[in-house]
N, C-alpha and C positions, 0 to 999 in steps of 0.2 A: 379490491380495494388493495390496498397497494398500506404494508401494514412494519414494523419495525421495531425493534424491541428495545425502546425507552430505559438504561438502564437509574435515568433517575427514577420511575415508577414500577420499574420492576417485572414489565410483561408487556406487549406487546399492543401497538395504538397504530390504528390508521393515520397512516399519513400525510397531515396535510400542510404545507413551510405558510407561513407570516403573510406572504406578497403572494394572489394566486400566479403560477407558473414559473414563478421565482423560487429555487431554492438558495441559502444562505451558507456557506460550509467549511466551517474549517479545520485542520490539522493539525496535528503537533508533529512535525520537522524535526527534521534529525539534528544533535548535535555536534555542531562539525568538528570536535577535536579530534576522528578516528574514519575510516570507513564506514561505509553503512554494515552491515552483517544481514544476513538472511532473515534474522528475528525481523529487525526495521523490515527489513521490502518484507515481511506479510501484511506490518502497519499496511504502510504508502499501496500491497497491492488489493490491500481490499477498501482502502479509501477509495483507488482508482475501480475499485468493479460499483461500486458503489455510485458514484460520481455517475460514471457510465449507463449505468443502467438509468438513476434520474434523467442520467438526459434518452434514454431509452425509449423510457412513458415519456418524454417532450415539455421538462423542465429543462429552462435554462440555468446552471449550476454560477454559480458563484462563488467560487473553492480558492482559497487560502490556505497554503501552505509552510511554514516558518523558516525558519532556521533561527537555532538555537548556535550564539558564536559568544556568549558570555552570560556568568551565571547560576549557569547550570553542577550544580554542589553532586559530590559519590553524596550518592547514598541519602539525596535528596535530602539535604540539611542543612540547617541554615551559618553552622561552622566546621569547616576544614573545608578539602582545596576543589576547589574551581576543576574543573575539567578540561579547559581549555586551559589553567595555569599548568596541569600534570600533563598536556602536550607541548610545551611551550620548553617542561623541562626536559621532557622524554625525545623531541626532535628539535632542542634548540636551537631554534628558528624566531621569531616576530610574531606573536601570536596573529596580525592581520595575516601576512602570509597565509600560516598554517588552517585557518577559517576561510579562505580563497582558495587554498589549493584541495581540499575536501569538499568544497562547494561544487569544487569543477568535477570534482570526482563523479560525487553522488549524482550529479546534471546527466554525468557521462551512463550512468548507473539509470539511473533515471527515462532518457530512452534505450537504452536498451533492450527497457522491461515492457519498454512502448505504454510509457505512462503517460496520459495524458496533460497537458502544462497545464497548472492553472493559472486562475484569474493574476496573482502575483505569488512570489514568494520572498516574503518579508524579513529582511533580516535586524534581531535583535538591535547591535551594536547601531545600526539606523533608527530607534523610534526612542531613544534615551528620554527626548526630551514630551514623547506621547507620555511616556511610563511616571516622566516627574508630574504634567501636567498632575495623573488619572491619581495617583498617593495624593498628591496635595487637598486633592477631592476627597478624597477619603478619609484623609486627618480633618478635613473641612466639616464632612458627617457626623466626629466622633466613633470615628469605628478604630484608629491608627491613635499612636504617640510616638513623641522620638526621643531618643534616652540613649546620651553620647553622642549626637549624631548619627541615627543608622535607626529607621524609621519599624516600627511592627504593625503587627492587624493583629488589634485584641478578639479573639477569639468570644468570647465571654462577651464578645458584645452585640454580636450578629447569630441570633437565635438559632437557626435553621443550620448548624457549622453541622456536617456531618448524614448530612439530606441523600448526598447521592452513598457513599461509603457506603455511613453506616458508626463511621466512627464521631462520634459523639463525645463533645467534649464533655464529658459522666465518662462516657468508654476508653477515655483516653489514660484516662487520671486510676482508673481501675487498672491502666496494663496493658488496654488491646493493641496500640498504637505503638510500645516498644518501647523499648530507650530510646530518651534524649538525652542530649549532650544541658551539660546546669551553665545557663546565661545568666549572669545577674541582670542583664541590663531588661528584661523579661518582666512584665508581669504574672504569665504564666508562661512553662516553659513552650506550651501548645502551640502559643503564639509564634507569628514567622513570618519572615524578616520581607518588607516590601523596598528596601533600602539597605547597602551597608556600609558601613564608613570602616572604608577600609587603604590607608594611605600606600600599605605596599603591594597591592593589590597593581599586575602588572599591567587593567586597562581599565581606568578610573576617566569618572568625568564630577565636577563641579554640578551641588547642589544647593537645593535651599539651609539643607541641614547639615554637608558638611566640606570641605574642598576635597577632599578626593574620597571618593565611595564607589560603587556600582550596582548594581537596582539587582532581586532576590529573581530567580526563574519563576516564578510565577507571575510576577506582577506584568512580567516581558506579549506575554500568551494575552491578556487582558485584555493590554494597549493595544496589542495586531489585533486581535480584529476586530475591536471596535473602532480602529480608523476605519479598517477596509471593508465591514460588512456590520456594521450600527449597535449597537444596547443592548440587544435581543437581535442574535441569531441562531437558524432553521435544526443546524447537527453541527456537531462536534464527536468529530474520534480520537479513538489510539487507542493504544494496548491498554491492558488489566490492571498495568503494574502502573499506568496514569492515574488509576481514579481516585489514590490516594499517594500521597498528600495532595499532585498536583492542581487534577479537574477539583477537587475537593473545595482547596486552596484560591483558583479563577476563579468558584461560584461566587464566593462569603467576600474576598474586592471584590469585582465585580457588579454586584448587588446590591455591599455599600454605598458601589458610590454611586451609583445609579436609582437603584428604589425599584429599576426590572427584573423581572428574567432571563436569564443571559443566558442558560440555552435552551432550546425547548425540547429536541433530542438531544442523548446522547448516549453513544454506540460505543463498542469496547471491545475489541479480540485478542486472543486468548493468547495466551502462550504459543510456543512456538519450542519444542523436543527438539536435540538430533541423535539420530539412535538411540530412542525412550531416556532421554537425560538431558536435562538442561545446558545450556548450550555456554561452552566458560574454555577460557585459554587453558586453563588447567589441566580440564579434562581432552584436551585435544581435541577436542568437538567443535573444533567455532570457525565458520567459511562465512566468508561476507561473497560477493556478488562478483566482485574479482578475483577471488579462490576456483567458484567453482566455474566461469568460464576461461579462467587460463587451466582445470583439468578436462578442456574440451566440450563441454553442456552449454546449448543453444541456449539462451536465456528463454527465450519462446515454453523449452519444457521450463525454467525454476519459475517462471510466470505461469503457468498452468497446474502446479505442484500445487504450488501456493495458492492459488485460486480451489483448488478443487476440495478443498475442506471446509465447514462451514465454517466461519468465524468467530461462533460464541466457544467452537470443540476446539482443545489445542490440538494441533497441527507434530506430529510424528514425523518430520525430515531423514529419511532416511535412502543414498543412492540410490539404493533398489528400485525404491518410488518413485526416485529422480530420472529412471532410466524407465522407467515405465510412461513415466510423465511423456517422455520422447518419446518414445513409440506415439504415445497416444494423438500427440499431436502432431507425427508423421500419420499416419489415419484419415485424421481430418483433412490434414491439406492434399493428399492426398486420394482423396472423395469431392474436394471440392475441384479439383484440378479436372476427375474424370467426364466430374457435368461438360467442363469444355465442349470435352469430344460426344458428348452422345448424339445420335441423328434417328433415334429408331419412330416405332410406328406410333407412340402415344399408348396413354391410359385410360386418359380422362377424369374421372372420381375420381378413381382408385389415390391418384398424386392429390386430388387437391385434398379428400379427406387427409393423405398423409403430410398435405400440408397447415392444413389447417388445424390440429389433433399435436403439432410437435408446437407449433407457435405456440395454445396457447397453453399445452402444460408442462411448457418451457414456463413464460408470462406468466401458471398459478401462483409456479414452486416459487419464484425468482421474487414475486410479491408477498410471499409467508418470511419475510424478514433474510431476504437471498438465500432460500434454500437449495444453494448451489448444486451437492448432489444431486436430486431428485430433476432440479433445471437440467441437467450435464444428460440426467436418463434421458431425457425425453428429450434429447440432442442423440445421441445412441443408439436410440431406437427408430427414431427417423433415418439414421445413415444407416443402418441395416436394415428396412424396411426398401428404401430410393438404389438402392447396391444387386438388390434381387433385385429391380425391375433393369437395371442396368446390365446387369448380367445374361436378360433375356431378351434386350433394345426392345425393351419398353417405354424408352425417355425418349420425347422431340424434344429437339433441339428450346425448344419455345419455353416446352417445362422443364428441359435443362435449365434454361434460364430462370425462368422460375424461383427451382431449387436452390441457385445462388445465389441469386438475390436474400432469401430468409437466412441460409447461412453464415452471410456479409451481413449481416442485422443480428441473427445469437454474436460475430462475431463483433460487432460495433460491442455489443458485454465481454464477451473476453477476450478476446483483444491477441490469440495465439494464431491466428491464420493471415490474416493478411493479403495484402493483392498477387492472384495466385497470374491472374492474365498476364502480370509484368511477364517478358520475355526475358530467357536467364541461358546465356551465352554459355555454350558449351566449350572449354579447352580444346584446343586443338590435339592436344596428349589423349585424349579420355574420348576425342572424335575415331580417331585412330584407333583407339584397344575396342571401343563400340561394333566397327569394323572387321577388327581380328575374332572379336568372339564370333560375332555372327556367320564367319567363313568357318567358325569350329566347331559352331555348333550344329550348318552344314552337313560336315563332314564328318559329324556323332562323335566330335572327340574333346568328350563333357569336361575330361579333365582341365582342358588349358582354359575351355568355355567359364567352369569356378574358378581357374587359375585368376581367369583374368577382369570378373562379377569384383575378386575379392580386392587385385589392383586396382581400379575405380572404386570400390569403395572404401580404399583408405585414401584416395583422391579424393573423398568428398562426392562423388559421382553413383547414386541408388539405383541402379537400373531395374524393373524390373519386364517383363517378357508379357503379354496381350493380344490377343486374338488381332489387334491390329496393328502388330509388332510391338517393336521394340520401344520401350520410355525411359526419357531417365529425368533425375530433379538434379541438383545441387542442393543438397544437405553444408545446411551452417555451419559452425565450428564458434 
């Protein structure tokens, strides 16, 4: 049975979608005022692994991941500076151009990280009409009020407020919600904005309530998820920092509008730390994916590191860990390549047992709320045992194909090995160096051989001496 930890009920539950065989999933996407950080990438990697494993299980996944290009305020409040406005001040550019630039940059990051493409990536600014219609419905149902051209959700009217985060209205009043900036237009200071009247805002739209205003951050996700996935969706993901107020407010406004359950399974990934501390520019430990690629790291290694810790545990990102992840990915790729050269006598039932055990171990772990560390252990135990058989020339071509097929099946979820059958072209200079090294080895000139190996490595060509001769592969940089 496939179980997921539901943040709404605070327990693992057997996953069963609303419609048989089809899963609707909404992932909170990037606010496109800057490059995506590795913290963002952890959330998106988790969503991608979840989507991939659902497909591994045979489900059709309708995935939506948005772009927030207006309305996301700093500190998640209603009064203050919109993140897009901040980007305009920083870069002295048009907000639409800023959004376009960072969306393009993120899509490149997504390709580098080998993320599956969602069914749709809606932009908030393209769905303002949908938001207005949804707000009108909430007002008609008695859950929101208009004051001085702005619209606020009346938290006191929604009796289940706080059911996701535990921040009920009573607890918020006692101080659990932290400081709230006073707004005289609100009936209750914990009411939140659905629409903000602000003629000075750099991005604004006409609405039934004011001539120039813009949507609150929370209403955007409700409107976009409903437009593409329906009034009730199976899975909603995001970081734990989104649980309150963002996801709590999504639930309140959506269920106030429809009278139906908004999300059936809430999944939240934990924070990412960098060298044991919260990531911050002032601490000098703030990294984007582009920063890591510029340092020469392979995005496959970044992906592996981000997925290798259970999503509900904090992940401590370190450069030692990233180096270890790179070496692990290299071993997986080398093993998978090695299978292509296997032509031994075969070992029959012994390999059958290994294949069956590895698949069962992987699936049992992933079925337990995506228990990735145990799933990876099953994969590496399998690799270790098959490598022993390969060392003894006991794996036939047909058996190697079956092992290869299972590794590719695992990689449908992990996304770090790729198509190793694709032929790589060795640069002519590297080809000449390999020949010179072979001559040096025959002459037992080990110093020259080692020097050439280092030269090749500096060029990104990794060589390995095997019983079948020298093997090489090109290391991505």
